[in-house]
C-alpha positions in Angstrom: -108.0 -80.4 67.8 -106.5 -78.3 65.1 -108.2 -77.4 61.9 -105.8 -79.6 59.8 -106.3 -82.6 62.1 -110.1 -82.2 61.9 -109.8 -81.9 58.1 -107.3 -84.7 57.4 -107.4 -86.8 60.5 -104.6 -87.7 62.7 -102.2 -90.6 62.1 -104.1 -92.9 64.4 -107.3 -92.5 62.4 -105.5 -93.2 59.1 -103.8 -96.2 60.7 -107.2 -97.6 61.6 -108.0 -97.8 57.8 -104.7 -99.5 56.9 -106.2 -103.0 57.0 -108.9 -101.9 54.5 -106.4 -100.3 52.3 -104.1 -103.4 52.4 -107.1 -105.5 51.4 -107.6 -103.2 48.4 -104.0 -103.5 47.4 -104.1 -107.3 47.7 -107.2 -107.4 45.5 -105.8 -105.0 43.0 -102.7 -107.1 42.7 -104.5 -110.5 42.2 -102.9 -112.2 39.2 -106.2 -112.8 37.5 -106.5 -109.1 36.6 -103.3 -109.3 34.7 -103.5 -112.9 33.4 -107.2 -113.3 32.6 -108.1 -109.6 32.3 -105.1 -108.5 30.2 -104.4 -105.5 32.5 -100.8 -104.5 31.8 -98.5 -105.8 34.5 -96.7 -102.5 34.9 -96.5 -99.8 37.5 -99.3 -98.0 35.7 -101.4 -101.1 35.3 -101.0 -101.9 39.0 -102.0 -98.4 39.9 -105.0 -98.6 37.7 -106.2 -101.8 39.5 -105.5 -100.6 43.0 -107.2 -97.3 42.4 -110.1 -99.0 40.8 -110.6 -101.2 43.9 -110.2 -98.2 46.2 -112.9 -96.4 44.1 -115.2 -99.4 44.6 -114.5 -99.3 48.4 -115.2 -95.5 48.4 -118.5 -96.2 46.7 -119.3 -98.8 49.3 -118.5 -96.4 52.1 -120.6 -93.7 50.4 -123.5 -96.1 50.6 -123.3 -95.9 54.4 -124.0 -92.1 54.3 -122.9 -90.1 57.3 -122.0 -93.3 59.2 -118.9 -93.7 57.1 -118.2 -90.2 55.8 -115.0 -89.9 57.9 -113.8 -93.3 56.8 -114.1 -92.2 53.2 -111.9 -89.3 53.9 -109.4 -91.4 55.8 -109.2 -94.1 53.2 -108.5 -91.4 50.6 -105.7 -90.1 52.9 -104.2 -93.5 53.2 -104.2 -93.9 49.5 -102.5 -90.5 49.1 -99.9 -91.5 51.7 -99.1 -94.7 49.8 -98.9 -92.9 46.4 -96.6 -90.3 47.9 -94.3 -93.0 49.4 -94.4 -95.0 46.1 -93.4 -92.0 44.0 -90.6 -91.1 46.4 -89.4 -94.7 46.4 -89.4 -94.7 42.6 -87.1 -91.8 42.7 -89.5 -88.9 42.0 -88.0 -85.7 43.5 -89.7 -83.7 46.2 -90.5 -80.8 43.9 -92.6 -83.1 41.6 -94.2 -85.4 44.1 -97.1 -83.0 45.0 -98.0 -82.4 41.4 -98.0 -86.1 40.6 -100.0 -87.0 43.7 -102.5 -84.4 42.7 -102.8 -86.0 39.2 -103.2 -89.4 40.8 -106.0 -88.1 43.0 -107.7 -86.6 40.0 -107.5 -90.0 38.4 -109.0 -91.7 41.5 -111.8 -89.1 41.4 -112.5 -89.7 37.7 -112.7 -93.4 38.4 -115.0 -92.9 41.3 -117.4 -90.9 39.1 -117.2 -93.3 36.1 -117.8 -96.4 38.2 -120.6 -94.7 40.2 -122.4 -94.0 36.9 -121.6 -97.3 35.3 -122.6 -99.4 38.3 -125.9 -97.4 38.6 -126.6 -98.1 34.9 -126.1 -94.5 33.7 -123.0 -95.5 31.7 -121.6 -98.7 30.2 -119.1 -100.4 32.6 -117.2 -101.8 29.6 -116.5 -98.2 28.4 -115.5 -97.1 31.9 -113.1 -100.0 32.2 -111.6 -99.4 28.7 -111.1 -95.7 29.5 -109.9 -96.0 33.1 -107.8 -99.2 33.2 -106.5 -99.7 29.7 -105.0 -96.3 29.3 -101.5 -97.6 28.7 -102.3 -99.9 25.8 -105.5 -100.7 23.9 -107.1 -103.9 25.1 -108.6 -106.7 23.1 -112.3 -106.9 23.0 -112.1 -110.2 24.9 -110.5 -108.8 28.1 -112.6 -105.8 28.8 -115.7 -107.8 29.7 -113.5 -110.0 32.0 -112.3 -107.0 34.0 -115.7 -105.3 34.0 -117.4 -108.4 35.3 -114.8 -108.9 38.0 -115.3 -105.3 39.1 -119.1 -105.7 39.0 -118.8 -108.9 41.1 -116.5 -107.2 43.6 -118.9 -104.3 43.9 -121.8 -106.7 44.6 -119.7 -108.6 47.1 -118.7 -105.4 48.9 -122.4 -104.3 49.1 -123.1 -107.4 51.3 -120.3 -106.8 53.8 -121.2 -105.2 57.1 -119.4 -101.9 57.7 -117.4 -103.1 60.7 -116.1 -106.1 58.7 -115.3 -103.9 55.7 -113.3 -101.5 57.8 -111.2 -104.5 59.1 -110.6 -105.5 55.5 -112.6 -108.7 56.0 -114.4 -109.2 52.7 
């Protein structure tokens, strides 16, 4: 097994996480985020929601400790693969894709930290939502709690899902 395969996994490992990632995309695209929660229904808004759901899934996998460490890495790789493909499909040139994917990964990392702190009570989840989801346009005070509570409910629901079901995208 080569160093890069050990580090990033092979295609089969990433494909095994595809059902989990597809579930994250389905949840991130649920109309209620956009209709009830006021998330902008734009490419940026959809990215914000999908990456927020992926961040919650990564937090759930982190809770498993070493038992799901590899799956955390693989889910992140599936996310990167999807972002790369999406950027290319949108017409982003090869020379810019890497830089943009790096920025998107930084955004995912920022969300992961913000939601980790907010869901553990160290930060206000409403502030984290305002800062991480409504970047494109300032939200009304009515919609931020809707999105925050939906994220909190999803986080709680994920906590009760056994690891094997989670990895299959059954939650």
